[in-house]
N, C-alpha and C positions, 0 to 999 in steps of 0.2 A: 663669221656671221652668217646665219642661216637666210636662206631665200624668203622673200615675201611670200605670202599664201595667197593664191587666187582660188576661190570657189568657182567651179563651173557647174552651171545649171544646163542640162540637156532637156529642153523644153519641148521637142517635136514640133508639130504643126500648131502654129498659135496664130489667131486673127491679129491683124496688125495693131488695131486700136487697143486691145487688150495688152499687148506687148508694150506698146506705147506707155500706157498709164503704169504697167509694171516696172518698167526701167525708170521712170520718173519717180515712183515710190522708192525704190531702192537707192536711187541717187540722193533724195531728200533724206533717207535714213543714214546714208553714208556721210553726208554733210553734217547731220546732227549728231554723229557719233554712235548711233543705234545700231549699226551694222558694224561689226568688228573687223570683217576682211572685206577685200575687193572682191567683186563678182564679174563672171563673164557668163552672160545669157547666150546660149546657141541654140538656134531654132530656124524654122523655114515659115513663110507666109503663103496664105491663098493669094492669088493675083491682086496687086495694089500698086498704085503709083503714089509716090510721096514727092512733095514740093518743098525743096529746102529755101533758106532765106534769099538767096540770090536767083531763084528761078525766075526765068523771063517766060511770059505768057505763050510766045510762039514755040516754045521747046515743048509743049504739050501738044502733039498732033492730033491725037484722037483720045477721047475719054469716055465714049459710050461703053457701056457694060463692065466697067471696072470702077472700084472705089478709088477716090482721090483724095489725100489727107494732106493738109498743109502742116508743117512741123517746123520746130525751132532750130533743127540742126543747120550747119553750114551746106554750101553746095547748092546744085541745082535740081533738075527734076531726075528721079531713077525709078527703076521698076523692082519690085520684089514679087517672087513667086515661087511654085514648087521646083524642087531641084537646086535651089540657091541656098547656101549656108549663110545665114545672117547671124552677125555677132555684135552684142551690145556689151562693151567692157564698162563696167562701173568701177572706175579706179580714182582713188585720191592721189592726184600728182604730186601733192606735197610729200609723200613717200617715195617719189620717183625724181622727177624734176618738174617744178611748175613753169612748164615752157611748151606752149601749143605746137611750136614747129618741130620741137623735139618729139613730142607725142605722135604727131602725124607720121614722121619719118620712121619712127619705131613701129607703129601700127603697120606701115608698108613693109617694114623689114620683117615682122613676124609672118606676114603673109608670102613674102618672097622666100624666106626659109622654108614655110610649109609647102610651097609650090615645088621647090627644090626637092624636098623629100618625095613628093608625087611625081618626079621626073618631067616636070614642066618648067623650062627655064623662064624666069620671071625678072622684071626690071621695072625701074621708074621710068616715068616720061617727064623730063626736065620742064619745070613750071606748072606742072599739073598734079593733082592729087589722086591717088589710086595705084593700082598694079597692072602692069601689062606684060604681054608674052608674045614675041615675035611681031610687035607693032599692033597687036590687038588687045583690047582692054578685057581682063578677066575679073577684076575686083574692083568695087567702088567704094569710097570712104567719105563719110559726112558725120561730123561730131557737133556736140554742144557741151559746153564746160560752164559750171557754176562754182564758185568758191573752189577752184582747182579739181572739182569732181565731174568726171565725163560720163556722158551717156550718149545715145545713138552709136554709130560704129562703121561697120563693115559688111558688105555683100560680096560673097564669093560665089561665082556661078560655078557649079559642080556638074548637075545634068540639066540645067535650066534649058527651056524652049526658047532659043535666042530669037525667034521671030516675035516673041512678046516685046522686044525692046523697039520693034517698028512703029509703036504708037507714040514714042517720045524721041527726042535728041538726047541721047543718054548724057547726063551730066552737063548738058549744055554745050557738047563738043561736036560740032558739025562734021560729018563724015566719019565718026568713030566707028570701028567695027567691034563688035562684043563677041567674046568667045567663053568657053567653058573648060573646065578640066576634061571632061568626056571628050570634048572635040579635039582638044590639044593632044590628047593620048591616042586618039584614033579608035575606031571600031565602036562596038556597042558597049556601054558601061556595064561592068559586072556588078552583081548584087552588093558587094563588099565595098563599093567605092565611096559611098557616104561615109561610113565608119572610117575608112582609110583616110579620108580628108579630115574628119573630125580629129583623129589622132595626129595628124600632120599639123594641124592649126594649134593644137595645145602644145606640141613641140616647138613650134614657131613661137608662141608666146613665151614659153619657158627660157628660150634662148635669146630674145629679143628683149624681154622686160625683166629677165633675171628672177622668175617667179618659180613656185613649185604649185602646180595646178592640183586641184582635189575635186572629182566629180561628186556632186550632191544631188539629193532630190529636190524637185522644185515646190518646196514647201511654202515659199513666199510669194507665190504666184497671186496675181492681182485677179479680181472677178470682173 
């Protein structure tokens, strides 16, 4: 039996609200059967704070000078910005397992596998969603599912300016320490770290979800 196909769109720097409408459109097309394959959007955003369904007001410490967007994903407040690899999987879980717990743990596993490829030891933190390394949080996850089709997804800090997280209580976890691939590997990040991370994440998706990834052009981009 052949592996499922996952179309990967490398969208580059994309304004958050544009990406939000884009992934919603893709998800609705997947639900309606107009989109034949699952899709993974990979991109990065200009600085933005997003508020999930369980965000508490006191977790947004400072909002001046930055866009703040309320969204339908699960989870609390998070930050997106340059140097952070953001992934929005548009997956029909009917083709995998219609189980949200399974999906979250498998998404975590894809990132754990990817970080292992990058020589960054990664782990779960029991009772919490996301991925940690050496007790520090390196990737955040927040999802939305409708008729078993997913959108929203993960944010993996690659070369992110970690001081940007000072304006929030990341994911509503008091005292959490954020980190990045660059910081965990030590030294200045080399020019190829971004592409190396993309390749590792795609390998992680292939191993965790049992898919074959295909890079495609961003022809379906929303305006």
